[in-house]
A tleap script that builds the chain and sets N, CA, C and O, in Angstrom:
source leaprc.protein.ff14SB
mol = sequence {
  NMET LEU ASN ASN SER VAL ILE THR PHE ARG
  LEU LYS GLU GLY ASP GLU TYR ILE GLU LEU
  ILE LYS LEU LEU LYS VAL THR ASN VAL ALA
  GLU SER GLY ALA MET ALA LYS ILE MET VAL
  SER ASN GLY GLU VAL ARG ARG ASN GLY SER
  THR GLU LEU ARG LYS ARG ALA LYS ILE ARG
  ALA GLY GLU ILE ILE SER THR LEU GLY TYR
  GLU ILE ARG VAL CASN
}
set mol.1.N position { 0.810 -3.973 14.279 }
set mol.1.CA position { 1.454 -4.559 13.117 }
set mol.1.C position { 1.851 -5.997 13.428 }
set mol.1.O position { 2.606 -6.264 14.364 }
set mol.2.N position { 1.342 -6.887 12.647 }
set mol.2.CA position { 1.664 -8.288 12.851 }
set mol.2.C position { 2.970 -8.652 12.156 }
set mol.2.O position { 3.948 -9.030 12.802 }
set mol.3.N position { 2.973 -8.535 10.858 }
set mol.3.CA position { 4.161 -8.873 10.072 }
set mol.3.C position { 4.662 -7.643 9.358 }
set mol.3.O position { 3.880 -6.918 8.743 }
set mol.4.N position { 5.933 -7.402 9.428 }
set mol.4.CA position { 6.501 -6.294 8.670 }
set mol.4.C position { 7.005 -6.830 7.340 }
set mol.4.O position { 7.887 -7.688 7.298 }
set mol.5.N position { 6.447 -6.327 6.271 }
set mol.5.CA position { 6.906 -6.689 4.938 }
set mol.5.C position { 7.821 -5.584 4.449 }
set mol.5.O position { 7.449 -4.411 4.453 }
set mol.6.N position { 9.011 -5.958 4.029 }
set mol.6.CA position { 9.979 -4.979 3.539 }
set mol.6.C position { 9.931 -4.964 2.016 }
set mol.6.O position { 10.049 -6.002 1.365 }
set mol.7.N position { 9.758 -3.780 1.470 }
set mol.7.CA position { 9.717 -3.579 0.028 }
set mol.7.C position { 10.884 -2.676 -0.330 }
set mol.7.O position { 11.071 -1.625 0.283 }
set mol.8.N position { 11.661 -3.077 -1.311 }
set mol.8.CA position { 12.745 -2.223 -1.791 }
set mol.8.C position { 12.291 -1.595 -3.094 }
set mol.8.O position { 11.922 -2.293 -4.038 }
set mol.9.N position { 12.321 -0.267 -3.138 }
set mol.9.CA position { 11.921 0.467 -4.338 }
set mol.9.C position { 13.121 1.226 -4.870 }
set mol.9.O position { 13.754 1.996 -4.147 }
set mol.10.N position { 13.427 1.002 -6.138 }
set mol.10.CA position { 14.564 1.677 -6.756 }
set mol.10.C position { 14.038 2.805 -7.649 }
set mol.10.O position { 13.198 2.588 -8.522 }
set mol.11.N position { 14.556 4.015 -7.406 }
set mol.11.CA position { 14.181 5.148 -8.251 }
set mol.11.C position { 14.651 4.890 -9.685 }
set mol.11.O position { 15.672 4.239 -9.908 }
set mol.12.N position { 13.895 5.407 -10.645 }
set mol.12.CA position { 14.293 5.271 -12.047 }
set mol.12.C position { 15.567 6.058 -12.294 }
set mol.12.O position { 15.838 7.060 -11.633 }
set mol.13.N position { 16.330 5.593 -13.244 }
set mol.13.CA position { 17.570 6.279 -13.645 }
set mol.13.C position { 17.267 7.740 -13.955 }
set mol.13.O position { 16.391 8.044 -14.765 }
set mol.14.N position { 17.992 8.632 -13.310 }
set mol.14.CA position { 17.826 10.054 -13.551 }
set mol.14.C position { 16.800 10.743 -12.656 }
set mol.14.O position { 16.755 11.972 -12.607 }
set mol.15.N position { 15.974 9.968 -11.945 }
set mol.15.CA position { 14.983 10.566 -11.049 }
set mol.15.C position { 15.619 10.857 -9.690 }
set mol.15.O position { 16.331 10.020 -9.137 }
set mol.16.N position { 15.356 12.049 -9.161 }
set mol.16.CA position { 15.868 12.431 -7.848 }
set mol.16.C position { 14.945 11.969 -6.733 }
set mol.16.O position { 15.387 11.698 -5.617 }
set mol.17.N position { 13.644 11.882 -7.049 }
set mol.17.CA position { 12.655 11.571 -6.025 }
set mol.17.C position { 11.395 10.985 -6.648 }
set mol.17.O position { 11.240 10.974 -7.869 }
set mol.18.N position { 10.487 10.492 -5.783 }
set mol.18.CA position { 9.141 10.093 -6.177 }
set mol.18.C position { 8.200 10.693 -5.141 }
set mol.18.O position { 8.516 10.719 -3.952 }
set mol.19.N position { 7.050 11.171 -5.590 }
set mol.19.CA position { 6.086 11.728 -4.657 }
set mol.19.C position { 5.512 10.609 -3.787 }
set mol.19.O position { 5.335 9.480 -4.244 }
set mol.20.N position { 5.226 10.941 -2.532 }
set mol.20.CA position { 4.787 9.944 -1.561 }
set mol.20.C position { 3.582 9.145 -2.024 }
set mol.20.O position { 3.603 7.916 -1.949 }
set mol.21.N position { 2.524 9.810 -2.504 }
set mol.21.CA position { 1.334 9.054 -2.898 }
set mol.21.C position { 1.611 8.151 -4.094 }
set mol.21.O position { 1.018 7.079 -4.207 }
set mol.22.N position { 2.504 8.569 -4.986 }
set mol.22.CA position { 2.871 7.717 -6.129 }
set mol.22.C position { 3.642 6.488 -5.651 }
set mol.22.O position { 3.446 5.386 -6.164 }
set mol.23.N position { 4.513 6.683 -4.676 }
set mol.23.CA position { 5.284 5.563 -4.126 }
set mol.23.C position { 4.360 4.530 -3.499 }
set mol.23.O position { 4.533 3.331 -3.717 }
set mol.24.N position { 3.385 4.980 -2.727 }
set mol.24.CA position { 2.444 4.054 -2.092 }
set mol.24.C position { 1.653 3.274 -3.136 }
set mol.24.O position { 1.357 2.095 -2.940 }
set mol.25.N position { 1.314 3.922 -4.232 }
set mol.25.CA position { 0.545 3.272 -5.293 }
set mol.25.C position { 1.391 2.283 -6.096 }
set mol.25.O position { 0.959 1.153 -6.320 }
set mol.26.N position { 2.581 2.684 -6.530 }
set mol.26.CA position { 3.386 1.796 -7.382 }
set mol.26.C position { 3.927 0.580 -6.628 }
set mol.26.O position { 4.244 -0.437 -7.246 }
set mol.27.N position { 4.033 0.674 -5.311 }
set mol.27.CA position { 4.480 -0.484 -4.519 }
set mol.27.C position { 3.299 -1.350 -4.077 }
set mol.27.O position { 3.480 -2.339 -3.367 }
set mol.28.N position { 2.096 -0.974 -4.499 }
set mol.28.CA position { 0.862 -1.692 -4.166 }
set mol.28.C position { 0.541 -1.704 -2.675 }
set mol.28.O position { -0.214 -2.559 -2.214 }
set mol.29.N position { 1.100 -0.774 -1.925 }
set mol.29.CA position { 0.731 -0.620 -0.518 }
set mol.29.C position { -0.657 0.007 -0.460 }
set mol.29.O position { -1.464 -0.339 0.403 }
set mol.30.N position { -0.932 0.927 -1.379 }
set mol.30.CA position { -2.264 1.522 -1.530 }
set mol.30.C position { -2.856 1.010 -2.835 }
set mol.30.O position { -2.164 0.920 -3.850 }
set mol.31.N position { -4.144 0.675 -2.799 }
set mol.31.CA position { -4.796 0.139 -3.993 }
set mol.31.C position { -5.006 1.199 -5.074 }
set mol.31.O position { -5.122 0.876 -6.256 }
set mol.32.N position { -5.053 2.465 -4.659 }
set mol.32.CA position { -5.289 3.547 -5.612 }
set mol.32.C position { -4.660 4.824 -5.090 }
set mol.32.O position { -4.232 4.905 -3.938 }
set mol.33.N position { -4.613 5.816 -5.958 }
set mol.33.CA position { -4.110 7.118 -5.546 }
set mol.33.C position { -4.989 7.731 -4.466 }
set mol.33.O position { -4.495 8.379 -3.543 }
set mol.34.N position { -6.305 7.520 -4.591 }
set mol.34.CA position { -7.241 8.056 -3.590 }
set mol.34.C position { -6.987 7.422 -2.226 }
set mol.34.O position { -7.002 8.109 -1.205 }
set mol.35.N position { -6.754 6.118 -2.211 }
set mol.35.CA position { -6.474 5.438 -0.947 }
set mol.35.C position { -5.163 5.961 -0.342 }
set mol.35.O position { -5.066 6.152 0.870 }
set mol.36.N position { -4.162 6.188 -1.193 }
set mol.36.CA position { -2.880 6.709 -0.719 }
set mol.36.C position { -3.068 8.077 -0.084 }
set mol.36.O position { -2.484 8.351 0.965 }
set mol.37.N position { -3.871 8.941 -0.699 }
set mol.37.CA position { -4.134 10.272 -0.149 }
set mol.37.C position { -4.812 10.180 1.212 }
set mol.37.O position { -4.472 10.929 2.129 }
set mol.38.N position { -5.767 9.270 1.348 }
set mol.38.CA position { -6.473 9.090 2.625 }
set mol.38.C position { -5.513 8.604 3.698 }
set mol.38.O position { -5.547 9.089 4.829 }
set mol.39.N position { -4.655 7.644 3.352 }
set mol.39.CA position { -3.680 7.119 4.316 }
set mol.39.C position { -2.792 8.235 4.851 }
set mol.39.O position { -2.540 8.313 6.053 }
set mol.40.N position { -2.317 9.102 3.951 }
set mol.40.CA position { -1.442 10.203 4.351 }
set mol.40.C position { -2.225 11.212 5.195 }
set mol.40.O position { -1.747 11.659 6.238 }
set mol.41.N position { -3.429 11.568 4.740 }
set mol.41.CA position { -4.254 12.539 5.474 }
set mol.41.C position { -4.589 12.062 6.881 }
set mol.41.O position { -4.679 12.866 7.808 }
set mol.42.N position { -4.774 10.757 7.038 }
set mol.42.CA position { -5.119 10.177 8.342 }
set mol.42.C position { -3.906 10.003 9.252 }
set mol.42.O position { -4.047 9.535 10.382 }
set mol.43.N position { -2.724 10.372 8.778 }
set mol.43.CA position { -1.526 10.253 9.605 }
set mol.43.C position { -1.020 8.830 9.760 }
set mol.43.O position { -0.345 8.514 10.740 }
set mol.44.N position { -1.342 7.965 8.798 }
set mol.44.CA position { -0.962 6.549 8.868 }
set mol.44.C position { 0.406 6.266 8.252 }
set mol.44.O position { 0.883 5.132 8.306 }
set mol.45.N position { 1.037 7.276 7.672 }
set mol.45.CA position { 2.299 7.078 6.965 }
set mol.45.C position { 3.430 7.756 7.729 }
set mol.45.O position { 3.329 8.917 8.125 }
set mol.46.N position { 4.513 7.000 7.925 }
set mol.46.CA position { 5.684 7.545 8.611 }
set mol.46.C position { 6.853 7.592 7.638 }
set mol.46.O position { 7.080 6.669 6.856 }
set mol.47.N position { 7.585 8.694 7.711 }
set mol.47.CA position { 8.758 8.893 6.854 }
set mol.47.C position { 9.956 9.010 7.776 }
set mol.47.O position { 10.057 9.953 8.561 }
set mol.48.N position { 10.861 8.052 7.681 }
set mol.48.CA position { 12.055 8.025 8.534 }
set mol.48.C position { 11.678 8.142 10.007 }
set mol.48.O position { 12.384 8.786 10.783 }
set mol.49.N position { 10.563 7.517 10.391 }
set mol.49.CA position { 10.144 7.480 11.787 }
set mol.49.C position { 9.202 8.577 12.227 }
set mol.49.O position { 8.671 8.515 13.336 }
set mol.50.N position { 8.975 9.589 11.391 }
set mol.50.CA position { 8.082 10.696 11.742 }
set mol.50.C position { 6.854 10.690 10.838 }
set mol.50.O position { 6.946 10.357 9.656 }
set mol.51.N position { 5.720 11.055 11.393 }
set mol.51.CA position { 4.495 11.109 10.601 }
set mol.51.C position { 4.650 12.122 9.480 }
set mol.51.O position { 5.103 13.246 9.698 }
set mol.52.N position { 4.264 11.709 8.267 }
set mol.52.CA position { 4.345 12.583 7.083 }
set mol.52.C position { 2.927 12.881 6.616 }
set mol.52.O position { 2.180 11.963 6.278 }
set mol.53.N position { 2.555 14.146 6.596 }
set mol.53.CA position { 1.204 14.552 6.209 }
set mol.53.C position { 1.150 15.218 4.842 }
set mol.53.O position { 0.076 15.623 4.397 }
set mol.54.N position { 2.288 15.339 4.169 }
set mol.54.CA position { 2.312 15.958 2.840 }
set mol.54.C position { 2.181 14.870 1.774 }
set mol.54.O position { 3.063 14.023 1.626 }
set mol.55.N position { 1.087 14.903 1.047 }
set mol.55.CA position { 0.811 13.873 0.040 }
set mol.55.C position { 1.863 13.827 -1.062 }
set mol.55.O position { 2.194 12.758 -1.575 }
set mol.56.N position { 2.378 14.985 -1.415 }
set mol.56.CA position { 3.340 15.054 -2.515 }
set mol.56.C position { 4.775 15.261 -2.022 }
set mol.56.O position { 5.621 15.802 -2.733 }
set mol.57.N position { 5.025 14.820 -0.799 }
set mol.57.CA position { 6.388 14.911 -0.255 }
set mol.57.C position { 7.347 14.208 -1.205 }
set mol.57.O position { 7.032 13.147 -1.745 }
set mol.58.N position { 8.512 14.801 -1.403 }
set mol.58.CA position { 9.511 14.240 -2.313 }
set mol.58.C position { 10.347 13.216 -1.559 }
set mol.58.O position { 11.158 13.566 -0.703 }
set mol.59.N position { 10.139 11.948 -1.889 }
set mol.59.CA position { 10.840 10.849 -1.231 }
set mol.59.C position { 12.091 10.531 -2.054 }
set mol.59.O position { 12.013 10.242 -3.248 }
set mol.60.N position { 13.227 10.590 -1.396 }
set mol.60.CA position { 14.509 10.407 -2.084 }
set mol.60.C position { 15.194 9.120 -1.639 }
set mol.60.O position { 14.792 8.497 -0.656 }
set mol.61.N position { 16.228 8.730 -2.372 }
set mol.61.CA position { 16.999 7.528 -2.049 }
set mol.61.C position { 17.502 7.608 -0.608 }
set mol.61.O position { 17.934 8.664 -0.145 }
set mol.62.N position { 17.439 6.486 0.085 }
set mol.62.CA position { 17.907 6.414 1.464 }
set mol.62.C position { 16.803 6.574 2.494 }
set mol.62.O position { 17.026 6.345 3.682 }
set mol.63.N position { 15.616 6.965 2.052 }
set mol.63.CA position { 14.514 7.166 2.990 }
set mol.63.C position { 13.726 5.875 3.194 }
set mol.63.O position { 13.727 4.981 2.347 }
set mol.64.N position { 13.053 5.806 4.344 }
set mol.64.CA position { 12.231 4.645 4.687 }
set mol.64.C position { 10.829 5.142 5.000 }
set mol.64.O position { 10.635 6.017 5.844 }
set mol.65.N position { 9.857 4.568 4.303 }
set mol.65.CA position { 8.448 4.882 4.500 }
set mol.65.C position { 7.795 3.666 5.139 }
set mol.65.O position { 7.979 2.543 4.669 }
set mol.66.N position { 7.038 3.879 6.199 }
set mol.66.CA position { 6.363 2.747 6.833 }
set mol.66.C position { 4.888 3.063 7.047 }
set mol.66.O position { 4.518 4.176 7.422 }
set mol.67.N position { 4.054 2.051 6.799 }
set mol.67.CA position { 2.610 2.165 6.962 }
set mol.67.C position { 1.977 0.790 6.863 }
set mol.67.O position { 2.431 -0.055 6.091 }
set mol.68.N position { 0.945 0.569 7.630 }
set mol.68.CA position { 0.134 -0.657 7.542 }
set mol.68.C position { 0.966 -1.943 7.559 }
set mol.68.O position { 0.618 -2.910 6.881 }
set mol.69.N position { 2.049 -1.963 8.320 }
set mol.69.CA position { 2.873 -3.162 8.407 }
set mol.69.C position { 3.902 -3.310 7.290 }
set mol.69.O position { 4.617 -4.310 7.230 }
set mol.70.N position { 3.975 -2.319 6.410 }
set mol.70.CA position { 4.956 -2.332 5.331 }
set mol.70.C position { 6.072 -1.360 5.633 }
set mol.70.O position { 5.860 -0.326 6.267 }
set mol.71.N position { 7.251 -1.695 5.178 }
set mol.71.CA position { 8.391 -0.795 5.240 }
set mol.71.C position { 8.943 -0.709 3.825 }
set mol.71.O position { 9.386 -1.708 3.259 }
set mol.72.N position { 8.914 0.493 3.260 }
set mol.72.CA position { 9.416 0.711 1.902 }
set mol.72.C position { 10.744 1.401 2.005 }
set mol.72.O position { 10.845 2.505 2.540 }
set mol.73.N position { 11.777 0.744 1.486 }
set mol.73.CA position { 13.135 1.314 1.482 }
set mol.73.C position { 13.430 1.808 0.083 }
set mol.73.O position { 13.409 1.039 -0.878 }
set mol.74.N position { 13.703 3.091 -0.025 }
set mol.74.CA position { 13.924 3.711 -1.330 }
set mol.74.C position { 15.418 3.761 -1.627 }
set mol.74.O position { 16.208 4.262 -0.826 }
set mol.75.N position { 15.788 3.237 -2.786 }
set mol.75.CA position { 17.187 3.240 -3.237 }
set mol.75.C position { 17.324 4.081 -4.478 }
set mol.75.O position { 18.423 4.213 -5.016 }
savepdb mol mol.pdb
quit
């Protein structure tokens, strides 16, 4: 990882979580849902420091997702 880009993502009002592949797509870390699924399947995505292999993992406020030099902080 050369440069770490920090992205802050705020959950919509009333939402408890966002699915991992949707988060990667809406933050433009993945170009498509298919790319997001491949990234997760390949073990390239870390959730709070641990590899996350569940594509539809429920990501909640306070969690940090990191992949490909990006760090997504969910609020």
